[in-house]
C-alpha positions, 0 to 999 in steps of 0.5 A, a space after each residue: 499500500 502506498 501512504 502519501 499523496 491526497 487522493 484517496 482513490 490512489 493511496 492512503 493518506 497520511 495526515 499532514 503535520 502528523 508524525 511519519 510512521 517510526 517517529 515519536 508522536 502520533 502518525 495519522 492515516 486515513 483511508 476509504 471504506 465501503 460495504 465489506 461485501 465490496 471490499 478488494 485489498 487492491 483497491 484504495 476505495 475499498 482498503 479499510 472495508 474490514 477495518 472494523 474486524 480488528 481486535 485489541 491486540 492485533 498487529 499492524 505492520 507499516 513498511 515505510 521508507 525501507 523499514 518495517 514497523 509493527 505496531 499493536 492495536 490498543 483501542 477501537 472507538 468511533 467519533 463524530 466527523 467533526 471530532 478532531 481530537 483524534 489528529 492531536 499529537 503526543 510525544 509520549 511514545 510511538 503511535 499510529 492511528 488509523 480513521 476511516 468511516 463507519 459503518 463501512 460505506 457511510 459518512 455517519 461516524 469515524 472509526 478509529 484503531 489506535 495502536 502503539 508501537 512495539 519492537 519486532 
C-alpha cells in the first residue's frame, strides 16, 4: 500500500503535520471504506472496509522508507466526523491512528484504530 498523496482513490493519506511512521508522536492515516461485501484489497476505495474486524492486541505492520514497523492495536472507537481530537499529537511514545468512515460505506461516524509501536 502507498501512504502519501492526497487522493484517497490512489493511496492512503498521511494527515499533514502528524508524525511519520516510527517517529515519536501520532502517525495519522486515512483510508476509504465501502460495504464489506465490496472489499477488494487491491482498491484504495475499499481498503479499510474490514478494519472494524480488528481487535485489541492485533498487529499492524507498516513498511515506510524501507523500514518495517510493528504496531499493536490498543483501542478502537467511533467519533462524529467533527471530532478532531483524534488528530492530536502526543510525544510519550510512537503511535498510529487509522481513520475511516463507519459503518463502512457511510459518512455517519469515524472509526478510529489506535495502536502503539512495539519492537520487532
